[in-house]
RODOKOL-367171 format. One record per atom (N, C-alpha, C, O): x, y, z. Coordinates in steps of 0.2 Angstrom, whole numbers, plus 5000, padded with zeros to 4 digits. Example, Ala and Ser with C-alpha at 12.3 -4.5 7.8 and 13.67 -1.06 7.14 Angstrom:
<rs>
506649725039
506249785039
506649845039
507149835042
506449895035
506849955036
506450005039
506750065040
</rs>
This chain:
<rs>
483951445172
483751395167
483451435161
483051485162
483551405155
483251445149
482451425149
482251375152
482051465146
481351455146
480951465152
480351455152
481251505157
480951525163
480751465167
480251475171
481051405167
480851345171
481051355178
481551395180
480651335182
480751335190
481251285192
481351235189
481651305197
482151265199
481951235206
481751275211
481951175207
481851145214
482251175219
482851185219
481851185225
482251215231
482651165234
483051195238
482551105233
482951055237
483551025234
483650965235
483851065229
484451045226
485051045232
485051095236
485450995231
486050995236
486551055235
486451085230
486951055239
487451115239
487951105232
488051155229
488151045231
488551035225
488151045218
488451075214
487551025218
487051035213
486951115212
486951135206
486851145217
486751225217
487451255214
487351305210
488051235215
488651255212
488651245205
488751285201
488451185203
488451165196
487851205192
487951225186
487351215195
486751255192
487051335191
486851355186
487451355196
487651425195
488151425189
488151475185
488551375188
489051365182
488651365176
488851395171
488051335176
487651335170
487351395168
487351415162
487151435173
486851505172
487351555169
487251595166
488051535171
488551585169
488951565163
489351595160
488751505161
489051475155
488951515148
488351535147
489451525144
489351565138
489351525132
488851535128
489751485131
489851445125
489451375126
489251355131
489251345120
488851285120
489251225124
489051185128
489951225123
490351175126
490351185134
490351135137
490351245136
490351265143
489651245146
489651215152
489151255142
488451235144
488351155145
488151135150
488651125140
488651055140
488951025146
488750975150
489551055148
489951025153
489651045160
489550995164
489251095160
488951115166
488351075167
488151055173
487951055162
487351015162
487550945164
487250915169
488050925162
488350855163
488550855171
488350805174
488850905173
489050905180
488450915185
488350875190
487950955183
487350955187
486950895187
486650875192
486850855181
486550795181
486850745186
486550705189
487550745186
487850705190
487850715198
487750675202
487750785199
487750805206
487050805209
486950795215
486550805205
485850815207
485550755210
485650695207
485250755215
484850695218
484250685214
483950725212
484150615213
483550595209
482950585213
482950535217
482450625213
481850605216
481250645213
481450685208
480650635215
480050665212
480150745211
479850765206
480450775215
480450845215
480950875210
480950935208
481450825207
481950845202
481750815195
482150825191
481250775195
481150745188
481050785182
481350775177
480650845183
480450895178
481150925176
481250935170
481550945181
482150985179
482650935176
482950955171
482650865178
483050825174
482850815167
483350805163
482250805166
481950805159
482150865155
482450855149
482150925158
482250985154
483050985152
483251005147
483450965157
484150965156
484350915151
484850935147
484150855151
484250815146
484050835139
484450825134
483450865138
483250895132
483750945129
483850945124
483950985134
484351045132
485051015130
485351045125
485250965134
485950935132
485950905125
486350915121
485350875124
485350845117
485350895112
485650885106
484950945113
484951005108
485551035107
485751055101
485951045112
486651075112
487151035108
487451055104
487050965109
487550925106
487350925098
487850925094
486750925097
486550925090
486750985086
486950985080
486751045089
486951105087
487651105085
487951135080
488051075090
488751075089
488951035083
489451045079
488650975082
488750925077
488650965070
488950955065
488051005070
487951035064
488451085062
488651095056
488651125067
489251175066
489851145064
490151165059
490051085067
490651045064
490551025057
491051035053
489951005055
489850975049
489851035044
490151025038
489651095046
489651155041
490351175040
490551195035
490751175046
491451195045
491851145041
492251165037
491651085041
492051035037
491851045030
492351035026
491251065028
491051075021
491351135018
491551135013
491451185023
491651255020
492451255020
492751295016
492751215024
493451215024
493751185018
493451135015
494351205015
494651175009
494851095010
495051085016
494651055006
494750985006
495550975006
495850995001
495750925010
496450905010
496550835007
497050805007
495950805005
495950745003
496150744995
495850774991
496750714993
496950714987
496950634984
497350594987
496450624979
496450554977
497050534973
497250574969
497350484974
497950454971
497850444964
497350414962
498250474959
498250454952
498950444950
499450454953
498950404944
499550394941
499950334944
499550294947
500550334944
500950274946
501250274953
501550234956
501150334956
501350344963
501250414965
501250464961
501250424972
501150494974
501750514979
501950484983
501950574977
502550604981
502250674984
501950714980
502350684990
502150744994
502750784995
503150764999
502650844993
503250894995
503050925002
502550955003
503550925006
503450945013
503950995015
504550975014
503851055018
504351095020
504051155024
503451165024
504451205026
504251255029
504051315024
504151305018
503751365027
503551415022
504051445018
504651455021
503951465012
504451505008
505051455006
505551485005
504951395006
505551345004
505551334997
506051304995
505051364993
505051354986
504651294983
504851274978
504251264987
503851204985
503451224979
503351184975
503051284979
502651294974
502951304967
502751274962
503551334967
503951344961
504251274959
504251264953
504451234963
504651174962
504151124959
504251094954
503551124961
502951094959
502851114951
502751074947
502851184950
502651204944
503251184939
503051164933
503851194941
504351174936
504451094934
504551074929
504251054939
504250984938
503650964934
503750914930
503050994935
502450964932
502151014927
501650984924
502251074927
501951124923
501251144926
500851164923
501151124933
500551154937
500551224937
501051264935
500051254940
499951324941
499851344948
499451384950
500351314952
500251334960
500451404961
500851434958
500051434965
500251504967
500951514970
501051474975
501351554968
501951574970
502051634973
501851684970
502251644979
502351714983
502951714987
503251664989
503151774989
503751784993
503551795000
503951805005
502851795001
502651805008
502451735011
502351695008
502451735018
502351675021
501651645020
501151675019
501651575020
501051535020
500551555013
499951565014
500951555008
500551565001
500151505000
499551514997
500351445001
499951385000
499551375006
499851355011
498851375005
498451355011
498051295010
497751265015
498151265004
497851195003
498251154998
498651194995
498151094998
498651054993
498551074986
498051094983
499151074983
499251094975
499451024972
499850994975
499151014966
499350944963
499550954956
499350994952
500050914954
500250914947
500550844945
500650804950
500650824939
500850764936
501450774933
501550814928
501950734935
502650724932
502650664927
502550614929
502750674921
502750624916
503550604915
503950634912
503650544918
504350524918
504450464914
504350404916
504550474908
504650424903
504050374902
504150314901
503450404903
502850374902
502550354909
501950324909
502950354914
502650344921
502350404924
502750454924
501750414925
501450474928
501450474935
501150434939
501950524938
502050524945
501650584947
501650644945
501150574952
500750624955
501250664961
501450634966
501250734960
501650774964
501150814968
500850854965
501150814975
500750854979
501150904983
501550874987
500950964983
501251014988
500851014994
500251044993
501051005000
500751015006
500751085008
501251115007
500251105012
500351175015
500951175020
501151115022
501251225021
501851225025
501851205032
501351215035
502351165034
502351155041
502651205045
503051255042
502551205052
502851255056
502951225063
502551175065
503251255068
503351235074
502651235078
502351295079
502451185080
501751175083
501251165078
500651165080
501351145072
500851135067
500451075069
499851075067
500751025072
500350965074
499750985079
499250945079
499851035082
499251055087
498851105084
498351135087
498951135078
498551185075
497851155072
497751095072
497451205070
496751185068
496851135061
496451095061
497251155057
497351125051
497851065051
497851025047
498151055057
498651005058
498450935056
498750905052
497850915059
497650845057
497550835050
497750775047
497350875046
497150875039
497850875035
497950835030
498350915037
498950915034
499350845035
499550825030
499350825041
499650765042
499350705039
499650655038
498650705038
498350645035
498550645028
498650595025
498650705025
498850705018
499550675017
499650635013
499950695022
500650675022
500750595023
501050565019
500350575028
500350505029
500150465024
500350405023
499750485019
499450445013
499950445008
499850405003
500450485008
500950485002
501350415002
501450375006
501550404995
501950344994
502650364996
503050324998
502850424994
503550454996
503450524998
503050564996
503850545003
503850615006
504550645004
505050615005
504450705001
505050744999
505150805003
504650845003
505650805007
505750865011
506050925007
506650915005
505750975007
506051035003
506351085008
506051115012
507051085007
507451125012
507751185008
507951185002
507651245011
507851305008
508551325009
508751335015
509051315004
509751325006
509951395007
510551405009
509451445007
509651515008
509551525016
509751575019
509251475019
509151475027
509451425030
509751375027
509451425037
509751375041
509451305040
508851295041
509851255037
509551195035
509351145041
508851115041
509751155046
509651115052
509051125056
508651085058
508951195056
508251215059
507651185055
507251165058
507751195049
507151165045
507051095045
506451075047
507551055045
507550985045
507250965052
506850915053
507450995058
507350985064
506550995066
506250955069
506351055063
505651065064
505151015060
504650985063
505350995054
504950955050
504950885053
504350855054
505550855055
505550795058
505150785065
504850735066
505250845069
504950845075
504150845074
503750805078
503850885070
503150885069
502950825066
502350795068
503250785061
503050725059
503050675064
502550635064
503550665068
503550615073
503050625079
502850585082
502850695080
502250705084
501650665082
501250645086
501650655075
501050625072
501250555071
500850525067
501750525073
501950455072
502050445065
501950385063
502350495061
502550475054
503350475054
503650525056
503650415053
504350405053
504650395046
504350355042
505150435045
505450425038
506050385038
506550385042
506150345032
506650305030
506850255036
507350235038
506250235039
506350185045
505850125043
505350135040
505950065046
505550015045
505149995052
505450015057
504549975052
504249955058
504749895061
504949855058
504849905068
505249855071
505049785070
504449775070
505449735069
505249665067
505149625073
505549585076
504549645076
504349605082
503549585080
503149625079
503449525081
502749495080
502549465086
502849425090
501849485088
501549455094
500949425092
500449455089
500849365093
500249325091
499949295097
500249255101
499349315099
499049295105
498849225104
498649195099
498949185110
498749115111
498249105116
498149155120
497949055116
497349045121
497649025128
497349035133
498248995128
498548975135
499348975134
499648985129
499648955139
500348945139
500849005141
501449005141
500449055143
500849115145
501249155140
501049145134
501749185141
502149225136
502749185134
503149165138
502749165128
503349125125
503749175120
503449205116
504349185121
504749225118
505349195113
505749155116
505249205107
505749175102
506249235100
506049285098
506849225101
507349275100
507449325106
507649385105
507449295112
507449345118
508149375118
508249425121
508649345115
509349375116
509449435112
509849475113
508949445107
508949505103
508649565107
508649625105
508249555113
507949605116
508449645121
508749615125
508549705119
509049745123
508749785129
508649845128
508649755134
508349785140
508149735145
508349675145
507849755150
507649715156
506949675153
506449705151
507049605154
506449565151
505849585155
505249575153
505949605161
505349615166
504949675163
504349675163
505349725160
504949785157
504549765151
503949785150
504749715147
504449685141
503749655144
503249665141
503849605149
503249575151
502749615155
502149605154
503049675158
502549715161
502149755156
501549775157
502549775150
502149815145
501649765142
501049795141
501849705140
501349655138
500749655142
500149655140
500849645149
500249645154
499849705154
499249695154
500149765153
499749825152
499349825146
498849865146
499449785141
499049785135
498549725136
498249705131
498549695142
498149635143
498349575139
497949535137
498949575137
499249515134
499549465139
500149485141
499249415140
499549365145
499749295142
500149265145
499449285136
499649225133
499749245126
499349265122
500449235124
500649255117
501249225115
501649205119
501349215108
502049195106
502349265103
502049295098
502949285106
503249345104
503849325100
504349285103
503949345094
504449335090
504849395088
504649445085
505549395091
505949455090
506449435085
506849395085
506449475079
506849455073
507449505072
507849495067
507549555076
508149595076
508249625083
507749625087
508849655084
508949695090
508449745092
508349795087
508049745097
507549795099
507649815106
507849775110
507349875107
507249905114
506549895116
506149875112
506349915122
505649915124
505249965120
504649955118
505550025118
505250075114
505150045107
504650065104
505550005105
505449975098
504849925098
504449925093
504849895104
504249845104
503549885104
503049865101
503549945108
502949985108
502850015101
502250015099
503350035098
503250055091
502950005086
502550015082
503249945087
503049885083
502249875084
501949855079
502049885090
501349865091
500849925090
500249925090
501149985088
500750045087
500450045080
500850065076
499850035079
499550025073
499450095070
499350105064
499450145074
499350215071
500050245068
500050295065
500650215069
501250235067
501350225059
501150165057
501550265056
501650265048
502450265047
502750305050
502650225042
503350225040
503350235033
503150205029
503750295031
503750315024
504450325021
504850355025
504550305015
505250325012
505250395010
504750425009
505850425011
505850495010
506550515007
507050485008
506550575004
507250605002
507150675003
506650705005
507750715002
507750785003
507950814997
508350804993
507550874995
507650914990
507950974992
507651014996
508650984991
508951044993
508851104988
509251104983
508351144990
508151194985
508551264985
508851274990
508451304980
508751364980
509451364980
509851404983
509751314976
510451304975
510851364972
511451374971
510351414969
510651474966
510751534971
511051584969
510551524977
510551574982
511251584985
511651534985
511451644987
512051654990
512151614997
511651615001
512651584998
512751545004
512551475003
512551435008
512251454997
511851394997
512351334997
512251275000
512951344994
513451284994
513651275001
513751215003
513751325005
513951315013
513351275016
513551225020
512751295015
512251265019
512051195016
511851155020
512251185010
512151115007
512651065011
512451015013
513251095012
513751055016
513551035023
513650985025
513251085026
513051085033
512451035033
512450985037
511951035028
511450985027
511650915026
511450875030
512150905022
512450845020
512750815026
512650755028
513150855030
513450825036
512950805041
513050755045
512350845042
511850835047
511450775046
511350735051
511250765040
510750705039
510950665032
510450635030
511550675029
511650645023
511650565024
511650525019
511750545030
511850465031
511150435032
511050375031
510550485033
509950455033
509450475027
508950435026
509650525023
509250535017
509750545011
510250575012
509450525006
509750554999
509550624998
508950644999
510050664997
509950734996
510150754989
510650744986
509650794986
509650814979
509650884978
509150914979
510250914977
510250994976
509951014969
510050984964
509451064970
509151094964
509051164964
509151194970
508951194959
508651264959
508051264955
508051264949
507451274958
506851284955
506851344950
506551344945
507251394952
507251454948
507651444941
507351464936
508151414942
508551404935
508451334932
508651334926
508151294936
508051224933
508551174934
508551114932
509151194937
509651154938
509551094943
509251104948
509651034941
509550974945
508850944944
508750894948
508450974941
507750954941
507650884937
507250844939
508050874932
508050814928
508250754932
507950704932
508750764936
509050714941
508550704946
508450644948
508250754948
507750754954
507150704951
506850664955
506950714945
506350674942
506550604943
506150554944
507150584941
507450514941
507450494948
507250434949
507650534953
507650514960
506950494963
506850454966
506450534961
505750524963
505550464960
505150424964
505650454954
505450384951
505750324954
505350284956
506350334956
506750274959
506450264966
506450204968
506350314970
506050314977
505450274977
505250254982
505050274972
504350244972
504450174971
503950134971
505050144969
505150074969
504650044963
504349994964
504650074957
504250054952
504750044946
505250074945
504450004941
504850004934
504350014929
503750004929
504650034923
504250034917
504449974912
505049964911
503949944910
504049884905
503649904899
503049914899
503949894893
503649904887
503449844884
503749794885
502949844880
502649784876
502849794869
502949844866
502849734865
503049734858
502649674855
502649614857
502449684849
502149634845
502649614839
503049654837
502649554837
503149534832
503149574826
502649584823
503749594824
503749634818
503549704819
503649744814
503349724825
503149794826
503649834831
504049794835
503749894831
504149934836
503849924843
503249914844
504149934848
503949934855
503349984856
503350034853
502949974861
502450024863
502750084865
503250084869
502450144864
502650204867
502550214875
502950244878
501950184876
501750194883
501950134887
501650074885
502250134893
502450074897
501950054901
501450094903
501949994903
501549974909
502049984915
502649964915
501750004921
502150024927
501949964932
501449954934
502549934934
502449884939
502949894945
503349934945
502749864951
503249864956
503849834955
503949784951
504449864958
505049834957
505049764960
504849744965
505349714956
505349644958
504849604954
504749544955
504449644950
503849614946
504149564941
504749564939
503749514940
503949454935
503549464929
503049504928
503749424924
503349414918
502549404919
502149424916
502449364924
501849344926
501449404928
500849414926
501749454932
501449514934
501249554928
500749584928
501749554923
501649594917
501049574913
500549604911
500949504913
500449474909
499749484912
499249504909
499749484919
499149494923
498949564922
498349584921
499349614921
499249684920
498949694913
498549734912
499249654908
499049664902
498349634900
497849674898
498349574901
497649534900
497749474904
498049424902
497449464910
497449404914
497349334910
497549284912
496849344906
496649284902
497249254898
497149194896
497749294897
498349264893
498749214897
499049174894
498649214903
499049164907
498949094906
499349054906
498249074904
498149004903
498448984896
498548924895
498549034891
498849014885
499549034884
499849024879
499849054890
500549084889
501049024888
500948964890
501449034883
501948984881
502649004883
502948974887
502849064881
503449094883
503449174882
503049194878
503949204884
504049274882
504749284880
505249254882
504849334875
505549364874
505649424877
505249474877
506249434880
506349494884
506949534880
507449504879
506849594879
507449644877
507549694882
507049724884
508149704884
508349754889
508749734895
509049684895
508749774900
509249764906
509149694909
509649664912
508549664909
508549594913
508749534909
508749484911
508749544902
508949494898
509649484897
510049524897
509849414897
510549404896
510849424889
511349444888
510349424884
510449444877
509749464875
509249444877
509749514870
509149534867
508749474864
509049434860
508149474866
507649414863
507749354867
507449304865
507949354873
508049294878
507349264879
506849304881
507249204878
506649164880
506649154887
507049124890
506049174890
505949174897
505249144899
504849144895
505249124905
504549094908
504249154912
504449204913
503649134915
503249174919
503649204925
503449264928
504149164928
504449184934
505049234933
505449254938
505249254927
505749294925
505649364928
505149394927
506149384932
506049454935
506249504930
506849504928
505849554930
505949614925
506249674928
506349674934
506549714924
506949774926
506649834922
506349824917
506749894925
506549954922
506849964915
507449954914
506449974910
506649984903
506649924899
506749924893
506349864902
506349804898
505749814893
505249844894
505849774888
505249764883
505149684882
505549644882
504449674883
504349604882
503849584877
503449624875
503949524874
503549504868
503249434871
503549394872
502549434871
502249374874
502049324868
501749344863
502149264869
501949214864
501449164868
501649144873
500949144864
500449104867
500349034863
500549034857
500048984866
500048924863
499348914859
499148864856
</rs>
């Protein structure tokens, strides 16, 4: 024992073994484990009271030291938290040397470090892509690798990815594309991040009585007993279960898993200028073209980057709407709204107080039957529209 404390001679055999483990323990974690074991094995009586107090005091001190060390490491480690800015966030994800840094620089004018050696990017790099007035935040994540999910930085990398509005997988066409896609998807799914999938349409509402009632049971593709057993394992014995699409028991589990994330994604097939890139693009397209939109580019030559910008904008499901005053040209800077937004949403974005005085709007652009069409608040806008608001 530290501090030269005396040890009671009447410790039991199991406690003596735990005490020996404590004396041999080297790390703080090993000491904590040994103290906890000793306290559990030690008989509680007057002869052991002093030792028990000493052990608990030492245990408290060790835990406090470990927490301080963790806090220091957290402060000194590079931050992977990227505050969202602009109209949407796209995170570039890929293996090392896939060309993410050069792609970020070419898209946004950022100054990310570019290197030909592995793991050049060790913390997130950020840039802004101005796409026709819509500011898209592009974030380069540190490279993934086989086993990344279990690595020290893994949780921070995947927290960054999980927070994205859209995930862009950057695949190096000079290398085996199937290997790259497989590693990326495997590591993401280890962290319950699923791409281009929706949460299974199963709703479970607990009720106070009545047992389990299932609506849409014909859509469950499996043994109903497995479903009931699973619900029972979650202590759900009274509930209304609504199944709205064909599902398996695994789908039901996924629907109930609140830690699962579902994100839209596309593939950037980079290094289209490299020898063998055309062949690897065909392999990539055959392997996952049905699940992902694939956009071939060359960050080196700039080929395909304009089209990629358009694809990133479209993947965010947003639209640009311009405003106009009577007799004046339209505004240069658009307001950015979610796809499917109405004139009401646009007015709220501009100045909510205008809603009370709203009379009608004139719309010029894709959603109008003709330029200057008079519409009401429920008119659905499209990307590139210009609106002119009239109040009473």
